SERO-674454 format. One record per residue: residue number from 1; residue in one letter; x, z, y of N, C-alpha, C, O in turn. Coordinates in steps of 0.05 Angstrom, whole numbers, m for minus. Example, Ala and Ser with C-alpha at 12.3 -4.5 7.8 and 13.67 -1.06 7.14 Angstrom:
REM residues 2
{milum->1; keti->A; n_xx->264; n_zz->156; n_yy->m114; ca_xx->246; ca_zz->156; ca_yy->m90; c_xx->264; c_zz->156; c_yy->m66; o_xx->285; o_zz->169; o_yy->m66}
{milum->2; keti->S; n_xx->257; n_zz->142; n_yy->m45; ca_xx->273; ca_zz->143; ca_yy->m21; c_xx->258; c_zz->157; c_yy->1; o_xx->268; o_zz->161; o_yy->23}
REM end
This chain:
REM residues 117
{milum->1; keti->M; n_xx->559; n_zz->2017; n_yy->434; ca_xx->572; ca_zz->2040; ca_yy->447; c_xx->556; c_zz->2066; c_yy->439; o_xx->532; o_zz->2066; o_yy->439}
{milum->2; keti->L; n_xx->571; n_zz->2086; n_yy->433; ca_xx->558; ca_zz->2112; ca_yy->426; c_xx->543; c_zz->2123; c_yy->450; o_xx->551; o_zz->2120; o_yy->473}
{milum->3; keti->Q; n_xx->521; n_zz->2135; n_yy->444; ca_xx->504; ca_zz->2148; ca_yy->464; c_xx->509; c_zz->2178; c_yy->462; o_xx->502; o_zz->2190; o_yy->442}
{milum->4; keti->F; n_xx->521; n_zz->2190; n_yy->483; ca_xx->527; ca_zz->2218; ca_yy->483; c_xx->505; c_zz->2233; c_yy->497; o_xx->492; o_zz->2222; o_yy->514}
{milum->5; keti->P; n_xx->500; n_zz->2258; n_yy->490; ca_xx->512; ca_zz->2273; ca_yy->468; c_xx->501; c_zz->2264; c_yy->441; o_xx->478; o_zz->2256; o_yy->439}
{milum->6; keti->I; n_xx->518; n_zz->2267; n_yy->420; ca_xx->509; ca_zz->2262; ca_yy->393; c_xx->500; c_zz->2289; c_yy->382; o_xx->515; o_zz->2307; o_yy->379}
{milum->7; keti->K; n_xx->474; n_zz->2290; n_yy->375; ca_xx->462; ca_zz->2315; ca_yy->365; c_xx->459; c_zz->2313; c_yy->335; o_xx->457; o_zz->2292; o_yy->324}
{milum->8; keti->N; n_xx->458; n_zz->2337; n_yy->322; ca_xx->452; ca_zz->2337; ca_yy->293; c_xx->423; c_zz->2330; c_yy->289; o_xx->407; o_zz->2328; o_yy->308}
{milum->9; keti->L; n_xx->415; n_zz->2326; n_yy->264; ca_xx->388; ca_zz->2316; ca_yy->257; c_xx->366; c_zz->2333; c_yy->269; o_xx->345; o_zz->2323; o_yy->277}
{milum->10; keti->T; n_xx->370; n_zz->2359; n_yy->269; ca_xx->348; ca_zz->2377; ca_yy->279; c_xx->350; c_zz->2381; c_yy->310; o_xx->332; o_zz->2393; o_yy->322}
{milum->11; keti->G; n_xx->371; n_zz->2370; n_yy->322; ca_xx->374; ca_zz->2373; ca_yy->351; c_xx->384; c_zz->2400; c_yy->360; o_xx->383; o_zz->2406; o_yy->384}
{milum->12; keti->T; n_xx->392; n_zz->2417; n_yy->341; ca_xx->400; ca_zz->2445; ca_yy->348; c_xx->429; c_zz->2447; c_yy->358; o_xx->436; o_zz->2468; o_yy->369}
{milum->13; keti->Q; n_xx->445; n_zz->2425; n_yy->354; ca_xx->473; ca_zz->2427; ca_yy->363; c_xx->483; c_zz->2399; c_yy->371; o_xx->476; o_zz->2379; o_yy->358}
{milum->14; keti->S; n_xx->499; n_zz->2399; n_yy->392; ca_xx->513; ca_zz->2374; ca_yy->399; c_xx->537; c_zz->2372; c_yy->381; o_xx->555; o_zz->2389; o_yy->382}
{milum->15; keti->L; n_xx->538; n_zz->2351; n_yy->365; ca_xx->562; ca_zz->2347; ca_yy->348; c_xx->585; c_zz->2338; c_yy->365; o_xx->608; o_zz->2345; o_yy->359}
{milum->16; keti->L; n_xx->579; n_zz->2322; n_yy->385; ca_xx->600; ca_zz->2312; ca_yy->402; c_xx->589; c_zz->2303; c_yy->429; o_xx->568; o_zz->2290; o_yy->430}
{milum->17; keti->T; n_xx->602; n_zz->2311; n_yy->451; ca_xx->595; ca_zz->2302; ca_yy->477; c_xx->616; c_zz->2282; c_yy->487; o_xx->637; o_zz->2280; o_yy->475}
{milum->18; keti->E; n_xx->610; n_zz->2269; n_yy->508; ca_xx->629; ca_zz->2249; ca_yy->519; c_xx->655; c_zz->2263; c_yy->527; o_xx->677; o_zz->2253; o_yy->522}
{milum->19; keti->A; n_xx->653; n_zz->2286; n_yy->540; ca_xx->677; ca_zz->2301; ca_yy->548; c_xx->694; c_zz->2310; c_yy->524; o_xx->718; o_zz->2309; o_yy->525}
{milum->20; keti->M; n_xx->680; n_zz->2318; n_yy->502; ca_xx->695; ca_zz->2326; ca_yy->478; c_xx->709; c_zz->2302; c_yy->465; o_xx->731; o_zz->2305; o_yy->453}
{milum->21; keti->A; n_xx->697; n_zz->2278; n_yy->467; ca_xx->708; ca_zz->2254; ca_yy->454; c_xx->733; c_zz->2243; c_yy->468; o_xx->748; o_zz->2228; o_yy->456}
{milum->22; keti->R; n_xx->737; n_zz->2250; n_yy->493; ca_xx->758; ca_zz->2238; ca_yy->509; c_xx->786; c_zz->2241; c_yy->497; o_xx->802; o_zz->2222; o_yy->499}
{milum->23; keti->D; n_xx->792; n_zz->2263; n_yy->485; ca_xx->819; ca_zz->2268; ca_yy->475; c_xx->823; c_zz->2260; c_yy->446; o_xx->845; o_zz->2264; o_yy->435}
{milum->24; keti->I; n_xx->803; n_zz->2249; n_yy->433; ca_xx->806; ca_zz->2241; ca_yy->405; c_xx->819; c_zz->2213; c_yy->404; o_xx->809; o_zz->2194; o_yy->417}
{milum->25; keti->P; n_xx->841; n_zz->2210; n_yy->389; ca_xx->854; ca_zz->2184; ca_yy->387; c_xx->836; c_zz->2163; c_yy->375; o_xx->818; o_zz->2169; o_yy->360}
{milum->26; keti->K; n_xx->841; n_zz->2138; n_yy->383; ca_xx->826; ca_zz->2116; ca_yy->372; c_xx->834; c_zz->2113; c_yy->342; o_xx->854; o_zz->2123; o_yy->334}
{milum->27; keti->I; n_xx->817; n_zz->2098; n_yy->327; ca_xx->823; ca_zz->2093; ca_yy->299; c_xx->851; c_zz->2080; c_yy->297; o_xx->857; o_zz->2061; o_yy->311}
{milum->28; keti->G; n_xx->868; n_zz->2092; n_yy->280; ca_xx->896; ca_zz->2082; ca_yy->277; c_xx->915; c_zz->2096; c_yy->296; o_xx->939; o_zz->2091; o_yy->294}
{milum->29; keti->G; n_xx->905; n_zz->2112; n_yy->314; ca_xx->922; ca_zz->2125; ca_yy->334; c_xx->941; c_zz->2146; c_yy->324; o_xx->961; o_zz->2152; o_yy->337}
{milum->30; keti->Q; n_xx->936; n_zz->2156; n_yy->300; ca_xx->954; ca_zz->2176; ca_yy->288; c_xx->967; c_zz->2165; c_yy->262; o_xx->977; o_zz->2180; o_yy->246}
{milum->31; keti->E; n_xx->966; n_zz->2139; n_yy->260; ca_xx->976; ca_zz->2126; ca_yy->235; c_xx->1005; c_zz->2133; c_yy->229; o_xx->1012; o_zz->2136; o_yy->205}
{milum->32; keti->N; n_xx->1021; n_zz->2135; n_yy->249; ca_xx->1050; ca_zz->2141; ca_yy->244; c_xx->1057; c_zz->2170; c_yy->249; o_xx->1080; o_zz->2177; o_yy->250}
{milum->33; keti->V; n_xx->1037; n_zz->2187; n_yy->250; ca_xx->1041; ca_zz->2216; ca_yy->253; c_xx->1043; c_zz->2229; c_yy->226; o_xx->1026; o_zz->2224; o_yy->209}
{milum->34; keti->T; n_xx->1064; n_zz->2244; n_yy->221; ca_xx->1068; ca_zz->2256; ca_yy->195; c_xx->1046; c_zz->2276; c_yy->188; o_xx->1036; o_zz->2276; o_yy->165}
{milum->35; keti->D; n_xx->1038; n_zz->2292; n_yy->207; ca_xx->1017; ca_zz->2312; ca_yy->202; c_xx->995; c_zz->2309; c_yy->224; o_xx->996; o_zz->2322; o_yy->244}
{milum->36; keti->A; n_xx->976; n_zz->2291; n_yy->218; ca_xx->955; ca_zz->2284; ca_yy->238; c_xx->940; c_zz->2309; c_yy->247; o_xx->937; o_zz->2328; o_yy->232}
{milum->37; keti->I; n_xx->931; n_zz->2308; n_yy->271; ca_xx->916; ca_zz->2331; ca_yy->283; c_xx->886; c_zz->2326; c_yy->278; o_xx->875; o_zz->2305; o_yy->285}
{milum->38; keti->A; n_xx->873; n_zz->2346; n_yy->267; ca_xx->843; ca_zz->2346; ca_yy->264; c_xx->833; c_zz->2356; c_yy->291; o_xx->840; o_zz->2378; o_yy->300}
{milum->39; keti->H; n_xx->815; n_zz->2341; n_yy->303; ca_xx->804; ca_zz->2350; ca_yy->329; c_xx->777; c_zz->2365; c_yy->327; o_xx->771; o_zz->2381; o_yy->343}
{milum->40; keti->F; n_xx->762; n_zz->2358; n_yy->306; ca_xx->737; ca_zz->2372; ca_yy->301; c_xx->732; c_zz->2376; c_yy->272; o_xx->741; o_zz->2361; o_yy->255}
{milum->41; keti->K; n_xx->716; n_zz->2397; n_yy->266; ca_xx->709; ca_zz->2404; ca_yy->239; c_xx->678; c_zz->2404; c_yy->238; o_xx->665; o_zz->2418; o_yy->254}
{milum->42; keti->F; n_xx->667; n_zz->2389; n_yy->219; ca_xx->638; ca_zz->2388; ca_yy->214; c_xx->633; c_zz->2398; c_yy->186; o_xx->650; o_zz->2394; o_yy->168}
{milum->43; keti->F; n_xx->611; n_zz->2411; n_yy->181; ca_xx->606; ca_zz->2422; ca_yy->155; c_xx->576; c_zz->2424; c_yy->149; o_xx->559; o_zz->2423; o_yy->167}
{milum->44; keti->T; n_xx->570; n_zz->2427; n_yy->123; ca_xx->542; ca_zz->2432; ca_yy->114; c_xx->540; c_zz->2463; c_yy->111; o_xx->553; o_zz->2474; o_yy->94}
{milum->45; keti->P; n_xx->523; n_zz->2475; n_yy->127; ca_xx->520; ca_zz->2505; ca_yy->126; c_xx->512; c_zz->2515; c_yy->98; o_xx->519; o_zz->2537; o_yy->91}
{milum->46; keti->A; n_xx->496; n_zz->2500; n_yy->83; ca_xx->487; ca_zz->2509; ca_yy->57; c_xx->499; c_zz->2494; c_yy->35; o_xx->488; o_zz->2492; o_yy->13}
{milum->47; keti->G; n_xx->522; n_zz->2482; n_yy->39; ca_xx->535; ca_zz->2466; ca_yy->19; c_xx->565; c_zz->2469; c_yy->19; o_xx->576; o_zz->2488; o_yy->31}
{milum->48; keti->S; n_xx->578; n_zz->2450; n_yy->6; ca_xx->607; ca_zz->2452; ca_yy->3; c_xx->622; c_zz->2430; c_yy->17; o_xx->646; o_zz->2426; o_yy->11}
{milum->49; keti->W; n_xx->609; n_zz->2415; n_yy->34; ca_xx->622; ca_zz->2392; ca_yy->47; c_xx->633; c_zz->2399; c_yy->74; o_xx->620; o_zz->2413; o_yy->90}
{milum->50; keti->T; n_xx->658; n_zz->2390; n_yy->79; ca_xx->671; ca_zz->2394; ca_yy->105; c_xx->686; c_zz->2369; c_yy->113; o_xx->701; o_zz->2357; o_yy->97}
{milum->51; keti->W; n_xx->681; n_zz->2359; n_yy->138; ca_xx->694; ca_zz->2336; ca_yy->148; c_xx->712; c_zz->2344; c_yy->171; o_xx->704; o_zz->2359; o_yy->189}
{milum->52; keti->Y; n_xx->737; n_zz->2335; n_yy->171; ca_xx->756; ca_zz->2339; ca_yy->193; c_xx->761; c_zz->2312; c_yy->206; o_xx->770; o_zz->2293; o_yy->193}
{milum->53; keti->M; n_xx->754; n_zz->2310; n_yy->232; ca_xx->757; ca_zz->2285; ca_yy->246; c_xx->784; c_zz->2284; c_yy->261; o_xx->790; o_zz->2301; o_yy->277}
{milum->54; keti->T; n_xx->799; n_zz->2263; n_yy->254; ca_xx->825; ca_zz->2259; ca_yy->267; c_xx->825; c_zz->2236; c_yy->288; o_xx->841; o_zz->2236; o_yy->307}
{milum->55; keti->E; n_xx->807; n_zz->2217; n_yy->284; ca_xx->806; ca_zz->2193; ca_yy->301; c_xx->777; c_zz->2184; c_yy->304; o_xx->760; o_zz->2190; o_yy->287}
{milum->56; keti->L; n_xx->771; n_zz->2169; n_yy->326; ca_xx->744; ca_zz->2160; ca_yy->331; c_xx->744; c_zz->2133; c_yy->345; o_xx->759; o_zz->2129; o_yy->364}
{milum->57; keti->D; n_xx->726; n_zz->2115; n_yy->336; ca_xx->720; ca_zz->2091; ca_yy->351; c_xx->695; c_zz->2097; c_yy->367; o_xx->673; o_zz->2098; o_yy->356}
{milum->58; keti->Q; n_xx->698; n_zz->2100; n_yy->393; ca_xx->676; ca_zz->2108; ca_yy->410; c_xx->655; c_zz->2086; c_yy->414; o_xx->634; o_zz->2091; o_yy->426}
{milum->59; keti->T; n_xx->662; n_zz->2061; n_yy->406; ca_xx->643; ca_zz->2040; ca_yy->408; c_xx->624; c_zz->2039; c_yy->384; o_xx->599; o_zz->2037; o_yy->387}
{milum->60; keti->T; n_xx->635; n_zz->2042; n_yy->360; ca_xx->619; ca_zz->2039; ca_yy->335; c_xx->609; c_zz->2066; c_yy->324; o_xx->590; o_zz->2066; o_yy->308}
{milum->61; keti->G; n_xx->622; n_zz->2088; n_yy->332; ca_xx->615; ca_zz->2114; ca_yy->320; c_xx->629; c_zz->2119; c_yy->294; o_xx->624; o_zz->2139; o_yy->281}
{milum->62; keti->E; n_xx->647; n_zz->2101; n_yy->286; ca_xx->663; ca_zz->2105; ca_yy->262; c_xx->685; c_zz->2125; c_yy->267; o_xx->700; o_zz->2123; o_yy->287}
{milum->63; keti->A; n_xx->687; n_zz->2144; n_yy->250; ca_xx->708; ca_zz->2165; ca_yy->252; c_xx->727; c_zz->2163; c_yy->228; o_xx->719; o_zz->2152; o_yy->207}
{milum->64; keti->F; n_xx->751; n_zz->2173; n_yy->231; ca_xx->770; ca_zz->2174; ca_yy->209; c_xx->779; c_zz->2203; c_yy->206; o_xx->782; o_zz->2217; o_yy->226}
{milum->65; keti->G; n_xx->782; n_zz->2211; n_yy->182; ca_xx->791; ca_zz->2239; ca_yy->177; c_xx->791; c_zz->2244; c_yy->147; o_xx->794; o_zz->2226; o_yy->130}
{milum->66; keti->K; n_xx->789; n_zz->2270; n_yy->141; ca_xx->791; ca_zz->2278; ca_yy->113; c_xx->766; c_zz->2295; c_yy->107; o_xx->758; o_zz->2312; o_yy->123}
{milum->67; keti->V; n_xx->755; n_zz->2290; n_yy->83; ca_xx->731; ca_zz->2305; ca_yy->75; c_xx->738; c_zz->2321; c_yy->50; o_xx->752; o_zz->2312; o_yy->32}
{milum->68; keti->F; n_xx->728; n_zz->2346; n_yy->49; ca_xx->732; ca_zz->2364; ca_yy->26; c_xx->704; c_zz->2371; c_yy->16; o_xx->685; o_zz->2374; o_yy->31}
{milum->69; keti->S; n_xx->702; n_zz->2374; n_yy->m10; ca_xx->677; ca_zz->2383; ca_yy->m23; c_xx->684; c_zz->2396; c_yy->m50; o_xx->707; o_zz->2395; o_yy->m59}
{milum->70; keti->S; n_xx->664; n_zz->2407; n_yy->m62; ca_xx->668; ca_zz->2418; ca_yy->m89; c_xx->675; c_zz->2396; c_yy->m109; o_xx->688; o_zz->2401; o_yy->m129}
{milum->71; keti->L; n_xx->666; n_zz->2372; n_yy->m103; ca_xx->672; ca_zz->2348; ca_yy->m120; c_xx->701; c_zz->2338; c_yy->m115; o_xx->712; o_zz->2324; o_yy->m132}
{milum->72; keti->C; n_xx->712; n_zz->2344; n_yy->m91; ca_xx->738; ca_zz->2334; ca_yy->m84; c_xx->753; c_zz->2356; c_yy->m69; o_xx->757; o_zz->2354; o_yy->m45}
{milum->73; keti->P; n_xx->761; n_zz->2377; n_yy->m83; ca_xx->773; ca_zz->2401; ca_yy->m70; c_xx->799; c_zz->2395; c_yy->m56; o_xx->807; o_zz->2410; o_yy->m38}
{milum->74; keti->D; n_xx->814; n_zz->2374; n_yy->m64; ca_xx->839; ca_zz->2367; ca_yy->m51; c_xx->834; c_zz->2350; c_yy->m26; o_xx->853; o_zz->2344; o_yy->m11}
{milum->75; keti->G; n_xx->810; n_zz->2341; n_yy->m22; ca_xx->803; ca_zz->2324; ca_yy->1; c_xx->810; c_zz->2295; c_yy->m4; o_xx->825; o_zz->2288; o_yy->m21}
{milum->76; keti->E; n_xx->797; n_zz->2279; n_yy->13; ca_xx->801; ca_zz->2250; ca_yy->12; c_xx->800; c_zz->2239; c_yy->40; o_xx->782; o_zz->2244; o_yy->55}
{milum->77; keti->W; n_xx->820; n_zz->2222; n_yy->47; ca_xx->821; ca_zz->2209; ca_yy->73; c_xx->803; c_zz->2185; c_yy->73; o_xx->800; o_zz->2171; o_yy->52}
{milum->78; keti->G; n_xx->790; n_zz->2180; n_yy->95; ca_xx->773; ca_zz->2156; ca_yy->97; c_xx->757; c_zz->2156; c_yy->123; o_xx->760; o_zz->2174; o_yy->140}
{milum->79; keti->T; n_xx->740; n_zz->2136; n_yy->125; ca_xx->723; ca_zz->2133; ca_yy->149; c_xx->695; c_zz->2144; c_yy->142; o_xx->686; o_zz->2145; o_yy->119}
{milum->80; keti->F; n_xx->682; n_zz->2153; n_yy->163; ca_xx->654; ca_zz->2162; ca_yy->161; c_xx->641; c_zz->2157; c_yy->188; o_xx->654; o_zz->2155; o_yy->208}
{milum->81; keti->L; n_xx->615; n_zz->2154; n_yy->187; ca_xx->600; ca_zz->2149; ca_yy->212; c_xx->592; c_zz->2175; c_yy->225; o_xx->580; o_zz->2192; o_yy->212}
{milum->82; keti->L; n_xx->598; n_zz->2178; n_yy->250; ca_xx->589; ca_zz->2201; ca_yy->265; c_xx->560; c_zz->2198; c_yy->273; o_xx->544; o_zz->2216; o_yy->271}
{milum->83; keti->A; n_xx->554; n_zz->2174; n_yy->282; ca_xx->526; ca_zz->2168; ca_yy->290; c_xx->521; c_zz->2138; c_yy->286; o_xx->540; o_zz->2122; o_yy->289}
{milum->84; keti->N; n_xx->497; n_zz->2130; n_yy->279; ca_xx->490; ca_zz->2103; ca_yy->275; c_xx->460; c_zz->2100; c_yy->281; o_xx->443; o_zz->2111; o_yy->266}
{milum->85; keti->D; n_xx->453; n_zz->2084; n_yy->302; ca_xx->425; ca_zz->2081; ca_yy->309; c_xx->409; c_zz->2065; c_yy->288; o_xx->386; o_zz->2070; o_yy->283}
{milum->86; keti->E; n_xx->423; n_zz->2045; n_yy->276; ca_xx->409; ca_zz->2027; ca_yy->257; c_xx->404; c_zz->2041; c_yy->231; o_xx->382; o_zz->2037; o_yy->219}
{milum->87; keti->Y; n_xx->423; n_zz->2057; n_yy->221; ca_xx->420; ca_zz->2071; ca_yy->196; c_xx->428; c_zz->2101; c_yy->200; o_xx->448; o_zz->2110; o_yy->190}
{milum->88; keti->P; n_xx->411; n_zz->2116; n_yy->213; ca_xx->418; ca_zz->2144; ca_yy->220; c_xx->423; c_zz->2161; c_yy->196; o_xx->439; o_zz->2180; o_yy->197}
{milum->89; keti->E; n_xx->409; n_zz->2156; n_yy->174; ca_xx->413; ca_zz->2173; ca_yy->150; c_xx->440; c_zz->2169; c_yy->137; o_xx->448; o_zz->2184; o_yy->119}
{milum->90; keti->E; n_xx->455; n_zz->2149; n_yy->146; ca_xx->482; ca_zz->2144; ca_yy->135; c_xx->504; c_zz->2155; c_yy->153; o_xx->528; o_zz->2149; o_yy->149}
{milum->91; keti->S; n_xx->497; n_zz->2171; n_yy->172; ca_xx->516; ca_zz->2183; ca_yy->190; c_xx->515; c_zz->2213; c_yy->190; o_xx->495; o_zz->2224; o_yy->181}
{milum->92; keti->L; n_xx->536; n_zz->2226; n_yy->199; ca_xx->535; ca_zz->2256; ca_yy->200; c_xx->512; c_zz->2266; c_yy->216; o_xx->499; o_zz->2286; o_yy->209}
{milum->93; keti->A; n_xx->506; n_zz->2253; n_yy->238; ca_xx->484; ca_zz->2262; ca_yy->255; c_xx->457; c_zz->2260; c_yy->241; o_xx->438; o_zz->2274; o_yy->249}
{milum->94; keti->G; n_xx->455; n_zz->2244; n_yy->220; ca_xx->429; ca_zz->2240; ca_yy->206; c_xx->427; c_zz->2254; c_yy->179; o_xx->407; o_zz->2251; o_yy->165}
{milum->95; keti->I; n_xx->448; n_zz->2269; n_yy->172; ca_xx->448; ca_zz->2282; ca_yy->145; c_xx->435; c_zz->2309; c_yy->146; o_xx->439; o_zz->2325; o_yy->165}
{milum->96; keti->K; n_xx->420; n_zz->2315; n_yy->125; ca_xx->409; ca_zz->2341; ca_yy->121; c_xx->415; c_zz->2349; c_yy->93; o_xx->409; o_zz->2334; o_yy->74}
{milum->97; keti->A; n_xx->428; n_zz->2372; n_yy->89; ca_xx->435; ca_zz->2381; ca_yy->62; c_xx->422; c_zz->2408; c_yy->57; o_xx->425; o_zz->2427; o_yy->72}
{milum->98; keti->N; n_xx->407; n_zz->2409; n_yy->35; ca_xx->392; ca_zz->2433; ca_yy->28; c_xx->374; c_zz->2442; c_yy->52; o_xx->372; o_zz->2466; o_yy->57}
{milum->99; keti->G; n_xx->363; n_zz->2423; n_yy->66; ca_xx->345; ca_zz->2429; ca_yy->88; c_xx->358; c_zz->2436; c_yy->114; o_xx->345; o_zz->2443; o_yy->134}
{milum->100; keti->M; n_xx->385; n_zz->2435; n_yy->115; ca_xx->399; ca_zz->2443; ca_yy->139; c_xx->416; c_zz->2419; c_yy->149; o_xx->428; o_zz->2404; o_yy->134}
{milum->101; keti->A; n_xx->416; n_zz->2416; n_yy->176; ca_xx->431; ca_zz->2395; ca_yy->188; c_xx->461; c_zz->2401; c_yy->189; o_xx->469; o_zz->2424; o_yy->188}
{milum->102; keti->I; n_xx->477; n_zz->2380; n_yy->190; ca_xx->506; ca_zz->2383; ca_yy->194; c_xx->512; c_zz->2398; c_yy->220; o_xx->498; o_zz->2395; o_yy->239}
{milum->103; keti->E; n_xx->533; n_zz->2415; n_yy->219; ca_xx->540; ca_zz->2429; ca_yy->243; c_xx->570; c_zz->2424; c_yy->250; o_xx->585; o_zz->2417; o_yy->232}
{milum->104; keti->R; n_xx->576; n_zz->2429; n_yy->275; ca_xx->604; ca_zz->2428; ca_yy->284; c_xx->614; c_zz->2457; c_yy->286; o_xx->599; o_zz->2473; o_yy->297}
{milum->105; keti->D; n_xx->637; n_zz->2462; n_yy->277; ca_xx->649; ca_zz->2489; ca_yy->279; c_xx->657; c_zz->2493; c_yy->308; o_xx->677; o_zz->2481; o_yy->317}
{milum->106; keti->A; n_xx->642; n_zz->2508; n_yy->323; ca_xx->646; ca_zz->2512; ca_yy->352; c_xx->672; c_zz->2527; c_yy->358; o_xx->681; o_zz->2526; o_yy->381}
{milum->107; keti->H; n_xx->683; n_zz->2540; n_yy->339; ca_xx->708; ca_zz->2556; ca_yy->343; c_xx->733; c_zz->2541; c_yy->334; o_xx->755; o_zz->2552; o_yy->338}
{milum->108; keti->F; n_xx->730; n_zz->2518; n_yy->322; ca_xx->753; ca_zz->2503; ca_yy->312; c_xx->769; c_zz->2492; c_yy->335; o_xx->759; o_zz->2481; o_yy->355}
{milum->109; keti->Q; n_xx->795; n_zz->2495; n_yy->333; ca_xx->814; ca_zz->2484; ca_yy->353; c_xx->830; c_zz->2462; c_yy->339; o_xx->834; o_zz->2463; o_yy->315}
{milum->110; keti->P; n_xx->840; n_zz->2442; n_yy->355; ca_xx->856; ca_zz->2421; ca_yy->342; c_xx->878; c_zz->2434; c_yy->325; o_xx->893; o_zz->2451; o_yy->334}
{milum->111; keti->T; n_xx->880; n_zz->2424; n_yy->300; ca_xx->897; ca_zz->2436; ca_yy->280; c_xx->910; c_zz->2414; c_yy->263; o_xx->897; o_zz->2394; o_yy->256}
{milum->112; keti->P; n_xx->936; n_zz->2417; n_yy->256; ca_xx->948; ca_zz->2398; ca_yy->238; c_xx->933; c_zz->2397; c_yy->212; o_xx->925; o_zz->2418; o_yy->202}
{milum->113; keti->M; n_xx->930; n_zz->2373; n_yy->200; ca_xx->915; ca_zz->2371; ca_yy->176; c_xx->927; c_zz->2387; c_yy->153; o_xx->912; o_zz->2394; o_yy->134}
{milum->114; keti->S; n_xx->952; n_zz->2391; n_yy->153; ca_xx->965; ca_zz->2407; ca_yy->131; c_xx->954; c_zz->2436; c_yy->130; o_xx->957; o_zz->2449; o_yy->110}
{milum->115; keti->Q; n_xx->941; n_zz->2445; n_yy->152; ca_xx->930; ca_zz->2471; ca_yy->153; c_xx->900; c_zz->2472; c_yy->149; o_xx->888; o_zz->2493; o_yy->150}
{milum->116; keti->C; n_xx->888; n_zz->2449; n_yy->145; ca_xx->859; ca_zz->2447; ca_yy->141; c_xx->851; c_zz->2445; c_yy->112; o_xx->863; o_zz->2430; o_yy->97}
{milum->117; keti->K; n_xx->832; n_zz->2461; n_yy->104; ca_xx->822; ca_zz->2461; ca_yy->76; c_xx->792; c_zz->2464; c_yy->77; o_xx->779; o_zz->2464; o_yy->56}
REM end
C-alpha cells in the first residue's frame, strides 16, 4: 500500500497526497474512454520529460499515463512507478535529473489527453 504523502527525492514537494489520489481512476478505469483525462502532470524542471497520469493503482504505486520527452515528442502511453520502497530510484519519487527532483505542476487541472503536450 502506498504511504502518503509521496514526496519528491529532495522532499521539497508532495507529488501526491491521499486526498489528491482519491479521484484518480484505478488502472484500466479509463480504458473505454475516447479522450482519457490526465489528473496530474509531473516534469523534470531542468529537462524535457513530462508525465501525465491518467490512472493509479494505490496499492502498488503503479501509474498509467503518457510520457513526453525530446526523445519521444509525440508521447508514449504506458505504466510508470509513482513510488516504490524497494527500488526508489526506479520511481518518479526517486528520480533526480540534472540535480533536480521531479516536480508536480501545482497549477495543472484535470485535462483531456488530447490537450496535453
